[in-house]
C-alpha positions as CSV (number, residue, x, y, z in Angstrom):
1,M,-76.4,-221.9,-64.6
2,E,-75.0,-225.4,-65.3
3,N,-74.8,-224.5,-68.9
4,N,-72.7,-221.4,-68.2
5,S,-70.3,-223.3,-66.0
6,R,-69.9,-226.0,-68.7
7,S,-69.3,-223.4,-71.4
8,L,-66.7,-221.7,-69.2
9,G,-65.0,-225.0,-68.7
10,V,-64.9,-225.5,-72.4
11,I,-63.5,-222.0,-72.9
12,G,-60.9,-222.8,-70.2
13,I,-59.9,-226.0,-71.9
14,S,-59.7,-224.3,-75.2
15,K,-57.4,-221.6,-73.9
16,V,-55.2,-224.3,-72.3
17,S,-55.1,-226.2,-75.5
18,V,-54.2,-223.1,-77.5
19,F,-51.5,-222.2,-75.0
20,A,-50.1,-225.8,-75.1
21,L,-50.1,-225.7,-78.9
22,I,-48.2,-222.3,-78.9
23,L,-45.7,-223.8,-76.5
24,A,-45.2,-226.9,-78.6
25,F,-44.8,-224.7,-81.7
26,L,-42.2,-222.5,-80.0
27,A,-40.3,-225.6,-78.7
28,F,-40.3,-227.1,-82.2
29,T,-39.2,-223.9,-83.9
30,G,-36.7,-223.1,-81.2
31,S,-35.0,-226.5,-81.6
32,T,-34.8,-226.1,-85.4
33,A,-33.4,-222.6,-85.0
34,L,-30.4,-223.9,-83.0
35,R,-29.1,-225.8,-86.0
36,A,-26.3,-224.5,-88.1
37,D,-27.2,-222.4,-91.1
38,S,-26.9,-224.2,-94.4
39,T,-24.4,-221.5,-95.5
40,D,-22.1,-222.1,-92.6
41,T,-18.7,-223.5,-93.5
42,I,-15.7,-225.0,-91.7
43,D,-14.1,-221.6,-91.9
44,D,-17.0,-220.1,-90.0
45,V,-16.4,-222.7,-87.2
46,I,-12.7,-222.0,-87.2
47,R,-13.3,-218.2,-87.1
48,V,-15.6,-218.5,-84.1
49,G,-13.1,-220.8,-82.3
50,R,-10.3,-218.3,-82.9
51,S,-12.4,-215.3,-81.7
52,A,-13.5,-217.2,-78.6
53,S,-10.0,-218.3,-77.8
54,A,-8.7,-214.8,-78.1
55,G,-11.5,-213.5,-75.8
56,L,-10.8,-216.2,-73.3
57,S,-7.1,-215.5,-73.3
58,E,-7.9,-211.8,-72.4
59,F,-10.4,-212.9,-69.8
60,E,-7.7,-215.2,-68.4
61,T,-5.3,-212.2,-68.0
62,G,-7.9,-210.5,-65.8
63,L,-8.6,-213.6,-63.8
64,R,-4.9,-214.0,-63.1
65,Q,-4.8,-210.5,-61.8
66,A,-7.9,-211.1,-59.6
67,Q,-6.2,-214.3,-58.3
68,A,-3.0,-212.3,-57.5
69,I,-5.0,-209.8,-55.5
70,T,-6.9,-212.4,-53.5
71,A,-3.8,-214.5,-52.9
72,R,-2.0,-211.5,-51.5
73,L,-4.9,-210.7,-49.2
74,A,-5.0,-214.3,-48.0
75,Q,-1.3,-215.0,-47.6
76,D,0.3,-211.7,-46.5
77,R,-0.7,-210.7,-43.0
78,A,1.1,-207.3,-43.0
79,F,-0.5,-206.5,-46.4
80,A,-4.0,-207.5,-45.1
81,A,-3.4,-205.4,-42.0
82,S,-2.6,-202.3,-44.1
83,I,-5.7,-202.9,-46.2
84,L,-7.8,-203.2,-43.0
85,D,-6.3,-199.9,-41.6
86,L,-7.1,-198.1,-44.9
87,A,-10.6,-199.6,-44.9
88,K,-11.3,-198.4,-41.3
89,K,-10.5,-194.9,-42.6
90,N,-12.7,-195.5,-45.7
91,D,-9.6,-194.6,-47.8
92,K,-10.7,-196.1,-51.1
93,Q,-7.9,-194.4,-53.0
94,G,-5.3,-195.7,-50.6
95,I,-6.6,-199.3,-50.9
96,G,-6.7,-199.0,-54.7
97,S,-3.1,-197.8,-54.7
98,R,-2.0,-200.6,-52.4
99,L,-3.8,-203.2,-54.6
100,A,-2.4,-201.8,-57.8
101,T,1.1,-202.6,-56.5
102,I,0.2,-206.3,-57.0
103,N,-0.3,-205.9,-60.7
104,P,1.9,-203.0,-61.9
105,G,0.4,-201.2,-64.8
106,S,-3.2,-201.9,-63.9
107,R,-5.6,-199.3,-62.5
108,V,-7.6,-200.3,-59.4
109,T,-10.6,-198.4,-58.1
110,V,-12.3,-199.4,-54.9
111,N,-16.1,-199.0,-55.3
112,T,-17.3,-200.0,-51.9
113,I,-16.0,-201.4,-48.6
114,E,-18.5,-202.9,-46.2
115,D,-18.3,-205.4,-43.3
116,F,-15.1,-206.5,-44.8
117,S,-16.3,-207.0,-48.3
118,M,-14.6,-205.1,-51.1
119,D,-16.0,-204.3,-54.5
120,L,-13.4,-203.1,-56.8
121,T,-12.7,-202.5,-60.5
122,F,-9.4,-203.0,-62.1
123,C,-8.3,-202.5,-65.7
124,T,-5.6,-204.1,-67.8
125,N,-4.4,-202.5,-71.0
126,T,-7.5,-203.4,-73.0
127,R,-10.3,-204.5,-70.5
128,C,-11.8,-203.7,-67.2
129,Y,-13.1,-206.2,-64.6
130,R,-15.1,-206.1,-61.4
131,L,-14.0,-208.2,-58.4
132,C,-16.0,-208.4,-55.2
133,V,-14.6,-210.4,-52.3
134,G,-16.4,-211.0,-49.0
135,D,-19.7,-211.9,-47.4
136,N,-21.6,-209.0,-49.0
137,C,-20.9,-209.9,-52.6
138,K,-23.8,-210.6,-54.9
139,H,-23.8,-212.3,-58.2
140,P,-25.7,-210.5,-61.0
141,S,-28.4,-213.1,-60.5
142,G,-28.8,-211.8,-56.9
143,A,-27.3,-214.9,-55.2
144,K,-24.8,-214.2,-52.5
145,S,-21.3,-215.4,-53.2
146,P,-17.9,-215.0,-51.5
147,V,-16.4,-213.8,-54.8
148,V,-17.8,-212.2,-57.9
149,F,-15.6,-211.7,-60.9
150,D,-16.9,-210.3,-64.2
151,E,-15.8,-208.3,-67.2
152,F,-17.4,-205.1,-68.3
C-alpha cells in the first residue's frame, strides 16, 4: 500500500506542477497582451481620449441630476415631507412627478420604495441612470451602500 500512496503523492505533485505552470503561462501571456499593439498610433490614443471624455461628460450630466435630487431631499424639509407622504401611499408616479420637477425635461420612474429607500430611474435626453438612496440599496457587487448610481 505504501507504493500506492507514494504514486498518488507523485500524481498530486504532478497535477500541482502542471497547474502552476498553466498559471505562470497565463500570467505571462496576460501581461504581454496588455501592451499596446504595434499598429497603434498617437491618433488612436487621442481618439480614445476624446471618446472617453465625451462619455464622461454625459455621465457627469446624469450625476449632476442625481446630486440635485439628493440635495433637494436633504435640504428641503417640506419637499421631503411631500415625498414621505407619497411613499406612505405607495404613489410611485406621484413621487416620480415630484422628483422630475427638480430636473425639468428628465423622466423619473420610481422602481421601489422600502423602509425609506428609493430606487429610481431617470433619463436625460440621451441616457438613463439608476439612483438608489437609502439603507436598502445594494451595489451590483452585492455590497450594501447608502447610494448607488449607475448608467444603463
